[in-house]
C-alpha positions as CSV (number, residue, x, y, z in Angstrom):
1,X,-120.7,64.7,86.6
2,X,-119.6,64.4,82.9
3,X,-121.6,61.9,80.8
4,X,-120.4,58.4,80.0
5,X,-123.4,57.3,78.0
6,X,-124.7,59.2,75.0
7,X,-128.3,58.3,74.2
8,X,-129.6,59.2,70.8
9,X,-133.1,59.4,69.4
10,X,-133.2,58.2,65.8
11,X,-136.0,59.7,63.5
12,X,-135.4,63.4,62.8
13,X,-132.4,63.4,65.1
14,X,-130.0,61.2,63.0
15,X,-131.9,61.1,59.8
16,X,-135.1,62.6,58.3
17,X,-138.1,60.5,59.1
18,X,-140.8,61.5,56.5
19,X,-138.9,60.7,53.3
20,X,-137.7,57.4,54.8
21,X,-141.3,56.4,55.7
22,X,-142.7,57.7,52.4
23,X,-140.3,55.6,50.4
24,X,-140.9,52.4,52.4
25,X,-144.7,52.9,52.2
26,X,-144.6,53.4,48.5
27,X,-142.6,50.2,48.0
28,X,-144.9,48.3,50.3
29,X,-148.0,49.7,48.5
30,X,-146.8,48.7,45.1
31,X,-145.9,45.2,46.4
32,X,-149.4,44.8,47.9
33,X,-151.1,45.9,44.8
34,X,-149.5,43.0,42.9
35,X,-150.8,40.5,45.5
36,X,-154.2,42.0,46.4
37,X,-156.3,42.5,43.2
38,X,-158.5,45.6,43.5
39,X,-156.5,47.2,46.3
40,X,-155.6,50.2,44.2
41,X,-159.3,50.9,43.6
42,X,-160.2,50.7,47.3
43,X,-157.2,52.3,49.0
44,X,-154.3,54.6,48.5
45,X,-151.4,55.2,50.8
46,X,-153.2,57.9,52.7
47,X,-156.3,55.8,53.4
48,X,-154.1,52.9,54.6
49,X,-152.4,55.4,56.9
50,X,-155.7,56.5,58.3
51,X,-156.7,52.9,58.8
52,X,-153.6,52.4,61.0
53,X,-154.4,55.5,63.0
54,X,-157.9,54.2,63.7
55,X,-156.3,50.8,64.7
56,X,-154.0,52.6,67.2
57,X,-156.9,54.5,68.6
58,X,-158.7,51.3,69.2
59,X,-155.7,49.6,70.7
60,X,-153.7,52.1,72.7
61,X,-151.9,49.2,74.3
62,X,-150.0,48.7,71.0
63,X,-148.5,52.2,71.0
64,X,-145.1,50.8,71.8
65,X,-145.2,48.3,69.0
66,X,-145.7,50.0,65.6
67,X,-144.7,46.8,63.8
68,X,-147.7,45.0,65.3
69,X,-149.9,47.9,64.3
70,X,-148.8,47.6,60.7
71,X,-149.0,43.8,60.7
72,X,-152.5,43.9,62.1
73,X,-153.5,46.5,59.5
74,X,-152.2,44.3,56.8
75,X,-154.0,41.3,58.2
76,X,-157.2,43.3,58.0
77,X,-156.5,44.0,54.3
78,X,-156.0,40.3,53.7
79,X,-159.3,39.5,55.3
80,X,-161.0,42.3,53.2
81,X,-159.5,40.8,50.0
82,X,-159.9,37.2,51.2
83,X,-156.2,36.7,50.6
84,X,-153.5,34.5,52.2
85,X,-152.7,36.0,55.7
86,X,-149.0,35.2,55.1
87,X,-149.0,38.3,52.8
88,X,-149.3,40.4,56.0
89,X,-146.2,38.8,57.5
90,X,-144.2,39.2,54.4
91,X,-145.4,42.7,53.8
92,X,-144.5,43.7,57.4
93,X,-141.0,42.3,56.9
94,X,-140.6,44.2,53.6
95,X,-141.6,47.5,55.2
96,X,-139.2,47.0,58.1
97,X,-136.4,46.2,55.7
98,X,-137.0,49.3,53.6
99,X,-137.6,51.5,56.6
100,X,-134.0,50.8,57.7
101,X,-132.6,52.1,54.4
102,X,-132.0,55.6,55.9
103,X,-129.8,58.5,54.7
104,X,-128.2,60.1,57.8
105,X,-127.9,63.9,58.0
106,X,-124.4,64.9,56.6
107,X,-122.7,65.5,59.9
108,X,-124.0,62.4,61.7
109,X,-121.5,59.7,60.8
110,X,-118.3,61.9,61.3
111,X,-119.6,63.1,64.7
112,X,-120.6,59.6,65.9
113,X,-117.3,58.1,64.8
114,X,-115.4,60.8,66.9
115,X,-117.7,60.3,69.9
116,X,-117.5,56.5,70.1
117,X,-113.8,56.7,70.8
118,X,-114.6,58.2,74.3
119,X,-118.2,57.4,75.0
120,X,-120.7,54.6,75.0
121,X,-123.3,55.3,72.3
122,X,-126.9,53.9,72.5
123,X,-130.0,54.6,70.5
124,X,-133.5,54.9,71.9
125,X,-136.6,54.9,69.7
126,X,-140.4,54.4,69.7
127,X,-140.3,53.5,66.0
128,X,-139.7,50.3,64.3
129,X,-136.3,51.4,62.9
130,X,-133.5,49.1,64.0
131,X,-130.3,51.2,64.0
132,X,-128.3,47.9,63.8
133,X,-129.7,47.4,60.3
134,X,-128.9,50.9,59.1
135,X,-125.7,52.4,57.9
136,X,-125.1,53.6,61.5
137,X,-125.2,50.2,63.0
138,X,-121.5,49.7,63.7
139,X,-121.3,53.0,65.5
140,X,-123.6,52.0,68.4
141,X,-122.9,49.9,71.4
142,X,-126.6,49.4,72.3
143,X,-130.0,49.8,70.7
144,X,-133.1,50.1,72.8
145,X,-136.6,50.0,71.1
146,X,-140.0,50.4,72.7
147,X,-141.1,47.1,71.3
148,X,-138.5,45.4,73.5
149,X,-139.2,47.5,76.6
150,X,-142.9,47.3,76.5
151,X,-143.3,51.1,76.9
152,X,-142.8,54.1,74.6
153,X,-141.2,57.4,75.3
154,X,-141.8,59.5,77.3
155,X,-142.3,56.6,79.8
156,X,-139.2,56.6,82.1
157,X,-138.8,52.8,81.6
158,X,-137.4,53.5,78.1
159,X,-134.6,55.7,79.5
160,X,-133.9,53.5,82.5
161,X,-133.6,50.4,80.2
162,X,-130.9,52.2,78.3
163,X,-129.0,53.1,81.4
164,X,-129.3,49.5,82.7
165,X,-128.1,48.1,79.3
166,X,-125.1,50.4,79.2
167,X,-124.3,50.2,82.9
168,X,-124.6,53.9,83.4
169,X,-126.5,56.0,85.9
170,X,-129.0,58.7,84.7
171,X,-126.6,61.3,86.0
172,X,-123.9,59.9,83.7
173,X,-126.2,60.1,80.7
174,X,-126.8,62.7,78.0
175,X,-130.0,62.3,76.0
176,X,-129.9,63.8,72.4
177,X,-133.2,64.2,70.6
178,X,-135.5,66.4,68.6
179,X,-138.7,66.1,70.6
180,X,-139.0,68.2,73.8
181,X,-141.9,66.2,75.2
182,X,-140.7,62.7,74.3
183,X,-136.9,63.1,74.6
184,X,-135.9,66.1,76.6
185,X,-138.3,66.5,79.5
186,X,-138.6,62.9,80.6
187,X,-134.8,62.6,80.4
188,X,-134.4,65.7,82.6
189,X,-136.9,64.4,85.1
190,X,-134.6,61.4,85.6
191,X,-131.5,63.6,86.1
192,X,-130.0,63.2,82.7
193,X,-128.3,66.0,80.8
194,X,-130.1,66.8,77.5
195,X,-129.4,68.2,74.0
196,X,-132.3,69.4,71.8
197,X,-131.6,69.1,68.0
198,X,-133.6,71.7,66.1
199,X,-132.6,70.9,62.5
200,X,-134.8,73.5,60.6
201,X,-137.3,74.2,63.4
202,X,-137.5,77.3,65.6
203,X,-136.5,77.1,69.2
204,X,-139.5,76.2,71.5
205,X,-140.3,78.9,74.0
206,X,-140.1,76.6,77.0
207,X,-137.0,74.6,76.0
208,X,-135.0,73.6,79.1
209,X,-132.3,71.5,77.4
210,X,-128.7,71.9,78.6
211,X,-127.6,72.3,75.0
212,X,-129.7,73.4,72.0
213,X,-128.2,73.2,68.5
214,X,-129.3,73.0,64.8
215,X,-127.4,69.7,64.4
216,X,-124.9,67.4,66.1
217,X,-121.8,69.4,65.4
218,X,-121.6,71.5,68.6
219,X,-121.8,68.3,70.7
220,X,-118.1,67.4,70.6
221,X,-117.1,70.9,71.8
222,X,-119.7,70.9,74.5
223,X,-118.6,67.5,75.8
224,X,-115.0,68.6,75.9
225,X,-116.0,71.4,78.3
226,X,-118.4,69.3,80.4
């Protein structure tokens, strides 16, 4: 059965994640330093990142809501500095806004524009990026985030929520992502077709994706033959 729904992971599939996060964290850190005297002496960006990791380890039930993890971490900083807790809310909003200032990989926009003429496009992410607030927003019919579903990939609820939202069966869905464990295998288990995006990474030895490619460009040709 040829796919009707194309389901895309975001980070490292449609844009590079690390430089996007690094930029947003630098902007947030500088903003915090202006409002929390002494922060620069106590913490750098790396130590704040470690603080969030410890918070996630202590609260695994928050794994699907990275915005909450960051907000709770900022609240802890406010308590540490005896500062107005509203700083945490404003800081979280600032980070989310900057986190959506992404630069898509060069082929992404042309490929998506061509595909949306024939297919339903939806995004699926565990992160706090909102594709609707990015330069790609107008190209997607649906956006599904773990914060809304209450589970994170590889939980099947994420994939099934996308199918329900788009009105497509798993057998009519193609999942495109860069992570074999979070994107490819759980989608395959539900009967979806899969495409693994490598970018600059080597091919995993145990890859079982229907299509493996360095970027999105082979997708249009593959779909035409499906």
